[in-house]
N, C-alpha and C positions, 0 to 999 in steps of 0.2 A: 459705183466698180467695177463690169464686170470677171467671171475665177473662168483665168484661161484651165481649167479644168471642163468648162461649156462649153467651148468655142472648133469648132472644125474646119483644120488648114483648111489654105485659099487655096490651092492647088484638087484639093483631093480629098471634098469632100462627108464622104467616109474615112477620117486620123483626125485621130484627134487635136490640137495645137498643141503644141511644146513651149514656144519661141514664141515674140512677139516684134520682128524685126522694127529694130528704130531712126532706119530710117522714112519708112512706109507705110507701117507702123498696122501691116497687116499677121495672118497671127498662121500660123505655117506649121508642119509638123517635119518628122527629125527627120528627112531627106530631100525635107525642099528646103530646109537653115542651115551656114557654113560658118567657120566660124573662118577669120582674117582677120588676124597683126590684131588679137586681137579680143577684139569685133562679131560679131552677131546681124551675121546679114542675108541674105535673105538672094538666091540666082540675080535675080536681075537688077537688084543695087548690085553685089558684089561686084558685075558687070561691069554698068555703069561709077563705081569704083577705080577698077583695075584701069575701065580705059583714061579717064583722066586724070593724066599724070597731075603729081602735085609740084605748085610751078615754086622757082625758090623763091625765099623771099633772098628783098634788094631793102635794106632798109638802112638805115643809119649804124648798124656795126662790123664794118669794117672802117670806121671815117673816126668812131670811139675803139677800137684799137689798135690808129693808126695813133694819134693824140693818146691815149696811155701810152704808147710805148715810143713814145719823146718825149715825155714828160718824167720819165722812165731816166730816161739816157742822160737825160738833163738835167734829172735828181741825182744819178749816182756820178757824172761830170761836177761834182757845186761838190761831192762831200769824197771825191780826188782832190778836188782843187783843193778847199781848204785842209784837206791833212797834208798834202804836200807844203802848205806854206808855213799849218801848224810846223811842221820834222823842222821844214826850210829856218824855223827862226830860234830852236832851237841851240846854245851855246856849239862851236866845234870842238867844246874839248869833255864833254858831253862822255862823251865814246873814249876817253884815254884813261877812267879810274883804274886803278892798282889796285885788287885788293891783295889781299897780306895774308 
């Protein structure tokens, strides 16, 4: 493995390299490397990253959210339906208790 202290900048041969671009693998000095969205990249790779917008992933997430919503709705409906049936089974004089 090559020690980065002995490497030179890809753009400036007289300067020592301080970082390696993870996209292209070249080493660069402080002036040639930049941080973008928490990642280090050279100017050429950064321009390529900015140029190509991230495409939104269209997957099964909306379908799963819809199914989860329907299941939740029917589960709540069943809970309230059977709770209502249980309350109807109570005798009508249940609430007529007189405390002395």
